[in-house]
N, CA and C atoms as a LAMMPS dump frame, in Angstrom:
ITEM: TIMESTEP
0
ITEM: NUMBER OF ATOMS
384
ITEM: BOX BOUNDS ff ff ff
-5.0000000000000000e+02 5.0000000000000000e+02
-5.0000000000000000e+02 5.0000000000000000e+02
-5.0000000000000000e+02 5.0000000000000000e+02
ITEM: ATOMS id mol type element x y z
1 1 1 N -11.346 2.107 0.576
2 1 2 C -11.229 2.412 -0.685
3 1 3 C -9.963 1.775 -1.366
4 2 1 N -10.148 1.293 -2.493
5 2 2 C -8.801 0.696 -3.238
6 2 3 C -8.503 1.633 -4.405
7 3 1 N -7.342 2.326 -4.176
8 3 2 C -6.77 3.219 -5.094
9 3 3 C -5.622 2.685 -5.975
10 4 1 N -5.754 2.805 -7.17
11 4 2 C -4.771 2.383 -8.165
12 4 3 C -3.985 3.468 -8.739
13 5 1 N -2.772 3.623 -8.625
14 5 2 C -1.988 4.636 -9.206
15 5 3 C -1.211 4.109 -10.462
16 6 1 N -1.314 4.697 -11.47
17 6 2 C -0.639 4.262 -12.674
18 6 3 C -0.047 5.178 -13.416
19 7 1 N 1.08 5.034 -14.252
20 7 2 C 1.711 5.956 -15.059
21 7 3 C 3.148 5.409 -15.586
22 8 1 N 3.501 5.743 -16.677
23 8 2 C 4.785 5.382 -17.208
24 8 3 C 5.826 5.732 -16.403
25 9 1 N 5.54 6.848 -15.674
26 9 2 C 6.692 7.384 -14.616
27 9 3 C 7.194 6.423 -13.517
28 10 1 N 5.962 5.577 -13.333
29 10 2 C 6.254 4.419 -12.173
30 10 3 C 6.8 3.233 -12.795
31 11 1 N 7.118 3.102 -13.875
32 11 2 C 7.634 1.782 -14.457
33 11 3 C 8.879 1.409 -13.76
34 12 1 N 9.679 2.257 -13.324
35 12 2 C 11.149 1.954 -12.685
36 12 3 C 10.894 2.335 -11.247
37 13 1 N 9.69 2.447 -10.709
38 13 2 C 9.522 2.563 -9.149
39 13 3 C 9.819 1.381 -8.394
40 14 1 N 10.871 1.393 -7.803
41 14 2 C 11.287 0.149 -6.983
42 14 3 C 10.81 0.277 -5.432
43 15 1 N 10.18 -0.803 -5.041
44 15 2 C 9.84 -0.905 -3.72
45 15 3 C 9.809 -2.524 -3.296
46 16 1 N 9.633 -2.742 -1.984
47 16 2 C 9.576 -4.163 -1.479
48 16 3 C 8.083 -4.31 -0.899
49 17 1 N 7.496 -5.42 -0.989
50 17 2 C 6.412 -5.691 -0.302
51 17 3 C 6.281 -5.4 1.016
52 18 1 N 5.411 -4.64 1.703
53 18 2 C 5.431 -4.185 3.061
54 18 3 C 5.998 -2.721 3.243
55 19 1 N 6.473 -2.046 2.223
56 19 2 C 6.906 -0.638 2.275
57 19 3 C 5.864 0.221 1.951
58 20 1 N 6.003 1.489 2.467
59 20 2 C 5.053 2.651 2.188
60 20 3 C 5.625 3.785 1.384
61 21 1 N 4.702 4.507 0.982
62 21 2 C 5.006 5.789 0.295
63 21 3 C 4.255 6.944 0.809
64 22 1 N 4.587 8.05 0.369
65 22 2 C 3.821 9.438 0.813
66 22 3 C 3.35 9.953 -0.339
67 23 1 N 1.992 10.628 -0.18
68 23 2 C 1.439 11.128 -1.271
69 23 3 C 0.845 12.483 -0.947
70 24 1 N 1.186 13.507 -1.883
71 24 2 C 0.708 14.896 -1.58
72 24 3 C -0.475 15.27 -2.463
73 25 1 N -1.69 15.372 -1.991
74 25 2 C -2.811 15.825 -2.742
75 25 3 C -2.565 16.994 -3.578
76 26 1 N -3.206 17.168 -4.854
77 26 2 C -3.058 18.29 -5.582
78 26 3 C -3.615 19.506 -4.739
79 27 1 N -2.965 20.764 -5.179
80 27 2 C -3.231 21.905 -4.387
81 27 3 C -2.861 22.067 -3.016
82 28 1 N -2.052 21.082 -2.447
83 28 2 C -1.638 21.061 -1.055
84 28 3 C -0.371 21.562 -0.99
85 29 1 N -0.122 22.486 0.004
86 29 2 C 1.35 23.085 0.092
87 29 3 C 2.347 22.123 0.582
88 30 1 N 2.07 21.548 1.645
89 30 2 C 3.163 20.455 2.261
90 30 3 C 2.418 19.531 3.082
91 31 1 N 1.345 18.835 2.562
92 31 2 C 0.367 17.973 3.331
93 31 3 C 0.614 16.445 2.876
94 32 1 N 1.583 15.87 3.366
95 32 2 C 1.9 14.411 2.857
96 32 3 C 1.209 13.512 3.652
97 33 1 N 0.752 12.42 3.013
98 33 2 C 0.061 11.275 3.685
99 33 3 C 0.648 10.077 3.344
100 34 1 N 0.88 9.149 4.423
101 34 2 C 1.533 7.782 4.241
102 34 3 C 0.543 6.717 4.168
103 35 1 N 1.01 5.85 3.038
104 35 2 C 0.118 4.662 2.778
105 35 3 C 1.027 3.421 2.267
106 36 1 N 0.739 2.374 2.852
107 36 2 C 1.519 1.139 2.458
108 36 3 C 0.959 0.705 1.099
109 37 1 N 1.811 0.248 0.22
110 37 2 C 1.396 -0.477 -0.992
111 37 3 C 0.822 -1.842 -0.802
112 38 1 N -0.188 -2.033 -1.403
113 38 2 C -0.975 -3.337 -1.325
114 38 3 C -0.607 -4.423 -2.375
115 39 1 N 0.242 -3.891 -3.116
116 39 2 C 0.814 -5.03 -4.294
117 39 3 C 2.125 -5.04 -4.101
118 40 1 N 2.516 -6.152 -4.867
119 40 2 C 3.981 -6.572 -5.06
120 40 3 C 4.687 -5.718 -6.144
121 41 1 N 5.985 -5.368 -6.041
122 41 2 C 6.61 -4.686 -7.096
123 41 3 C 6.242 -5.226 -8.531
124 42 1 N 6.135 -4.392 -9.631
125 42 2 C 5.817 -4.815 -10.887
126 42 3 C 6.465 -3.937 -11.855
127 43 1 N 6.308 -4.385 -13.183
128 43 2 C 7.122 -3.65 -14.136
129 43 3 C 5.894 -2.727 -14.904
130 44 1 N 4.749 -2.864 -14.518
131 44 2 C 3.649 -2.211 -15.262
132 44 3 C 3.412 -0.884 -14.885
133 45 1 N 4.095 -0.207 -13.835
134 45 2 C 3.926 1.073 -13.289
135 45 3 C 2.733 1.285 -12.516
136 46 1 N 2.477 0.233 -11.662
137 46 2 C 1.097 0.378 -11.026
138 46 3 C 1.374 0.164 -9.471
139 47 1 N 0.651 1.008 -8.815
140 47 2 C 0.72 0.884 -7.291
141 47 3 C -0.752 0.748 -6.704
142 48 1 N -0.868 -0.065 -5.883
143 48 2 C -2.275 -0.169 -5.334
144 48 3 C -2.132 0.083 -3.802
145 49 1 N -3.268 0.845 -3.356
146 49 2 C -3.252 1.235 -1.902
147 49 3 C -4.65 0.94 -1.517
148 50 1 N -4.743 0.838 -0.175
149 50 2 C -5.972 0.485 0.46
150 50 3 C -6.178 1.832 1.576
151 51 1 N -7.213 2.597 1.351
152 51 2 C -7.33 3.744 2.1
153 51 3 C -8.54 3.984 2.75
154 52 1 N -8.498 4.19 3.991
155 52 2 C -9.58 4.254 4.872
156 52 3 C -10.044 5.743 4.668
157 53 1 N -11.242 6.128 4.413
158 53 2 C -11.846 7.425 4.244
159 53 3 C -12.201 7.97 5.682
160 54 1 N -11.478 9.056 5.92
161 54 2 C -11.746 9.596 7.221
162 54 3 C -12.54 10.97 7.01
163 55 1 N -13.619 11.164 7.936
164 55 2 C -14.405 12.201 7.828
165 55 3 C -13.5 13.527 8
166 56 1 N -13.652 14.557 7.119
167 56 2 C -12.86 15.844 7.008
168 56 3 C -11.239 15.751 6.932
169 57 1 N -10.992 14.451 6.443
170 57 2 C -9.601 14.26 6.206
171 57 3 C -9.172 14.976 4.805
172 58 1 N -8.082 15.704 4.782
173 58 2 C -7.706 16.361 3.595
174 58 3 C -7.736 15.427 2.34
175 59 1 N -6.897 14.299 2.596
176 59 2 C -6.79 13.38 1.401
177 59 3 C -7.995 12.72 1.128
178 60 1 N -8.736 12.361 2.148
179 60 2 C -10.002 11.63 2.105
180 60 3 C -11.05 12.417 1.312
181 61 1 N -11.014 13.771 1.632
182 61 2 C -12.034 14.603 1.131
183 61 3 C -11.648 14.881 -0.423
184 62 1 N -10.281 14.823 -0.829
185 62 2 C -9.9 14.916 -2.087
186 62 3 C -10.303 13.751 -2.918
187 63 1 N -10.146 12.534 -2.472
188 63 2 C -10.485 11.313 -3.02
189 63 3 C -12.016 11.233 -3.233
190 64 1 N -12.776 11.485 -2.228
191 64 2 C -14.237 11.326 -2.041
192 64 3 C -14.885 12.33 -3.054
193 65 1 N -14.382 13.551 -2.949
194 65 2 C -15.172 14.605 -3.636
195 65 3 C -14.569 15.241 -4.916
196 66 1 N -13.177 14.964 -5.152
197 66 2 C -12.687 15.744 -6.238
198 66 3 C -11.876 15.05 -7.214
199 67 1 N -11.391 13.879 -6.608
200 67 2 C -10.412 13.047 -7.56
201 67 3 C -10.94 12.632 -8.956
202 68 1 N -10.3 12.641 -9.952
203 68 2 C -10.634 12.151 -11.257
204 68 3 C -9.603 11.316 -11.807
205 69 1 N -10.084 10.443 -12.634
206 69 2 C -9.085 9.434 -13.559
207 69 3 C -8.152 10.538 -14.294
208 70 1 N -6.777 10.282 -14.145
209 70 2 C -5.952 11.127 -14.803
210 70 3 C -5.411 12.182 -13.948
211 71 1 N -5.74 12.431 -12.854
212 71 2 C -5.188 13.536 -11.983
213 71 3 C -3.858 13.053 -11.61
214 72 1 N -2.924 14.068 -11.57
215 72 2 C -1.465 13.94 -11.328
216 72 3 C -1.323 14.326 -9.785
217 73 1 N -0.654 13.422 -8.969
218 73 2 C -0.244 13.545 -7.719
219 73 3 C 1.228 13.504 -7.392
220 74 1 N 1.713 13.917 -6.314
221 74 2 C 3.182 13.708 -6.093
222 74 3 C 3.324 12.612 -5.252
223 75 1 N 4.306 11.745 -5.446
224 75 2 C 4.663 10.71 -4.614
225 75 3 C 6.157 10.755 -4.055
226 76 1 N 6.354 10.284 -2.981
227 76 2 C 7.844 10.157 -2.47
228 76 3 C 7.87 8.93 -1.743
229 77 1 N 9.135 8.426 -1.687
230 77 2 C 9.515 6.924 -1.073
231 77 3 C 9.969 6.055 -2.069
232 78 1 N 9.963 4.845 -1.791
233 78 2 C 9.353 4.15 -0.737
234 78 3 C 10.122 4.33 0.55
235 79 1 N 9.505 4.037 1.695
236 79 2 C 10.124 4.086 2.963
237 79 3 C 9.752 2.716 3.747
238 80 1 N 10.513 2.576 4.792
239 80 2 C 10.11 1.447 5.693
240 80 3 C 10.867 0.154 5.716
241 81 1 N 10.782 -0.497 6.668
242 81 2 C 11.624 -1.738 6.957
243 81 3 C 10.56 -2.945 7.283
244 82 1 N 9.425 -2.79 7.167
245 82 2 C 8.369 -3.758 7.373
246 82 3 C 8.297 -4.809 6.265
247 83 1 N 9.263 -5.762 6.289
248 83 2 C 9.297 -6.579 5.262
249 83 3 C 9.58 -8.134 5.517
250 84 1 N 9.344 -8.94 4.604
251 84 2 C 9.532 -10.422 4.953
252 84 3 C 11.227 -10.568 5.129
253 85 1 N 11.302 -11.451 6.206
254 85 2 C 12.7 -11.863 6.25
255 85 3 C 13.177 -12.929 5.351
256 86 1 N 14.429 -13.003 5.019
257 86 2 C 14.768 -13.994 4.041
258 86 3 C 15.325 -15.193 4.78
259 87 1 N 14.357 -15.937 5.383
260 87 2 C 14.65 -16.992 6.181
261 87 3 C 13.469 -18.102 5.922
262 88 1 N 13.628 -19.317 6.611
263 88 2 C 12.604 -20.322 6.342
264 88 3 C 11.711 -20.305 7.561
265 89 1 N 11.863 -19.424 8.323
266 89 2 C 10.967 -19.383 9.684
267 89 3 C 9.516 -19.216 9.428
268 90 1 N 8.74 -19.786 10.366
269 90 2 C 7.359 -19.495 10.082
270 90 3 C 6.945 -18.177 10.301
271 91 1 N 5.792 -17.765 9.933
272 91 2 C 5.215 -16.5 9.779
273 91 3 C 4.025 -16.181 10.463
274 92 1 N 3.841 -15.295 11.248
275 92 2 C 2.607 -15.031 11.97
276 92 3 C 2.273 -13.505 11.581
277 93 1 N 1.064 -13.244 11.021
278 93 2 C 0.633 -11.991 10.593
279 93 3 C -0.599 -11.686 11.324
280 94 1 N -0.679 -10.497 11.769
281 94 2 C -1.961 -9.932 12.414
282 94 3 C -2.254 -8.495 11.769
283 95 1 N -3.549 -8.305 11.221
284 95 2 C -3.856 -7.142 10.638
285 95 3 C -5.224 -6.843 10.743
286 96 1 N -5.697 -5.614 10.346
287 96 2 C -7.07 -5.221 10.279
288 96 3 C -7.205 -3.893 9.589
289 97 1 N -8.435 -3.579 9.037
290 97 2 C -8.674 -2.555 8.437
291 97 3 C -7.751 -2.164 7.273
292 98 1 N -7.35 -0.863 7.206
293 98 2 C -6.232 -0.425 6.054
294 98 3 C -4.882 -0.951 6.366
295 99 1 N -4.797 -1.518 7.554
296 99 2 C -3.437 -2.115 7.949
297 99 3 C -3.299 -3.455 7.168
298 100 1 N -4.211 -3.804 6.431
299 100 2 C -4.25 -5.079 5.609
300 100 3 C -3.285 -4.866 4.438
301 101 1 N -2.971 -3.565 4.028
302 101 2 C -2.286 -3.387 2.599
303 101 3 C -0.847 -4.001 2.691
304 102 1 N 0.05 -3.861 3.678
305 102 2 C 1.224 -4.496 3.605
306 102 3 C 1.122 -5.93 3.672
307 103 1 N 0.316 -6.522 4.418
308 103 2 C 0.1 -7.872 4.617
309 103 3 C -0.318 -8.623 3.372
310 104 1 N -1.211 -7.945 2.524
311 104 2 C -1.664 -8.525 1.279
312 104 3 C -0.532 -8.483 0.395
313 105 1 N 0.365 -7.498 0.256
314 105 2 C 1.502 -7.418 -0.58
315 105 3 C 2.464 -8.557 -0.223
316 106 1 N 2.611 -8.697 1.14
317 106 2 C 3.479 -9.784 1.478
318 106 3 C 3.005 -11.209 1.225
319 107 1 N 1.776 -11.493 1.429
320 107 2 C 1.103 -12.625 1.239
321 107 3 C 1.239 -13.088 -0.423
322 108 1 N 1.089 -11.89 -1.28
323 108 2 C 1.165 -12.162 -2.661
324 108 3 C 2.614 -12.418 -3.034
325 109 1 N 3.623 -11.679 -2.366
326 109 2 C 5.013 -12.188 -2.718
327 109 3 C 5.278 -13.462 -2.27
328 110 1 N 4.73 -14.001 -1.117
329 110 2 C 4.945 -15.509 -0.672
330 110 3 C 4.385 -16.475 -1.733
331 111 1 N 3.075 -15.979 -2.263
332 111 2 C 2.639 -17.009 -3.318
333 111 3 C 3.404 -16.912 -4.531
334 112 1 N 3.831 -15.667 -5.028
335 112 2 C 4.611 -15.599 -6.204
336 112 3 C 5.961 -16.531 -6.159
337 113 1 N 6.467 -16.294 -4.973
338 113 2 C 7.814 -17.147 -4.67
339 113 3 C 7.509 -18.749 -4.511
340 114 1 N 6.212 -19.144 -4.438
341 114 2 C 6.018 -20.499 -4.096
342 114 3 C 6.536 -20.983 -2.819
343 115 1 N 6.419 -19.951 -1.724
344 115 2 C 7.082 -20.383 -0.517
345 115 3 C 6.528 -21.545 0.187
346 116 1 N 7.294 -22.188 0.873
347 116 2 C 6.76 -23.401 1.759
348 116 3 C 6.72 -22.926 3.129
349 117 1 N 6.919 -21.886 3.503
350 117 2 C 6.88 -21.363 4.921
351 117 3 C 5.471 -21.431 5.524
352 118 1 N 5.306 -21.82 6.71
353 118 2 C 4.056 -22.04 7.285
354 118 3 C 3.551 -20.614 7.693
355 119 1 N 2.389 -20.348 7.47
356 119 2 C 1.691 -18.783 7.76
357 119 3 C 0.676 -18.999 8.552
358 120 1 N 0.451 -18.217 9.517
359 120 2 C -0.537 -18.004 10.346
360 120 3 C -1.101 -16.53 10.277
361 121 1 N -2.342 -16.406 9.893
362 121 2 C -2.883 -15.132 9.506
363 121 3 C -3.988 -14.867 10.397
364 122 1 N -4.022 -13.721 11.135
365 122 2 C -5.024 -13.292 12.139
366 122 3 C -5.717 -11.983 11.539
367 123 1 N -6.968 -11.73 11.287
368 123 2 C -7.751 -10.576 10.94
369 123 3 C -8.505 -10.217 11.884
370 124 1 N -8.459 -8.909 12.176
371 124 2 C -9.382 -8.155 13.042
372 124 3 C -10.507 -7.329 12.198
373 125 1 N -11.597 -7.675 12.278
374 125 2 C -12.724 -6.936 11.701
375 125 3 C -13.137 -5.732 12.469
376 126 1 N -13.338 -4.641 11.701
377 126 2 C -13.848 -3.44 12.376
378 126 3 C -14.956 -3.732 13.367
379 127 1 N -15.137 -2.979 14.389
380 127 2 C -16.197 -3.152 15.31
381 127 3 C -16.241 -4.313 16.306
382 128 1 N -15.005 -5.149 16.283
383 128 2 C -15.026 -6.236 17.146
384 128 3 C -14.012 -5.965 18.309
């Protein structure tokens, strides 16, 4: 599932491609879920996530059965050090499933920077 979170409150939300945040579903007491951002930082107050729907998962059930446009959710973060190094070294990326999110963000960052680094990208498809 591709989830887009938007709001004026996010206009100043600072993160780096590859980092993750935590989300608490509405009506949850203290059940936080971690998701990597699938987009690069922007000034539009927009965060994109790729989420795998898990049977009987609390957040999955909320997204699948109850979520509506305009719902308010709690976020915290960003967290994590999985980021591109500031070198000219070649890059090897391996990902699959919802693990694609930080890789997509990093690839978009490299395109935006017009990077000349050599990139090798390996994707594992589910069921293989």
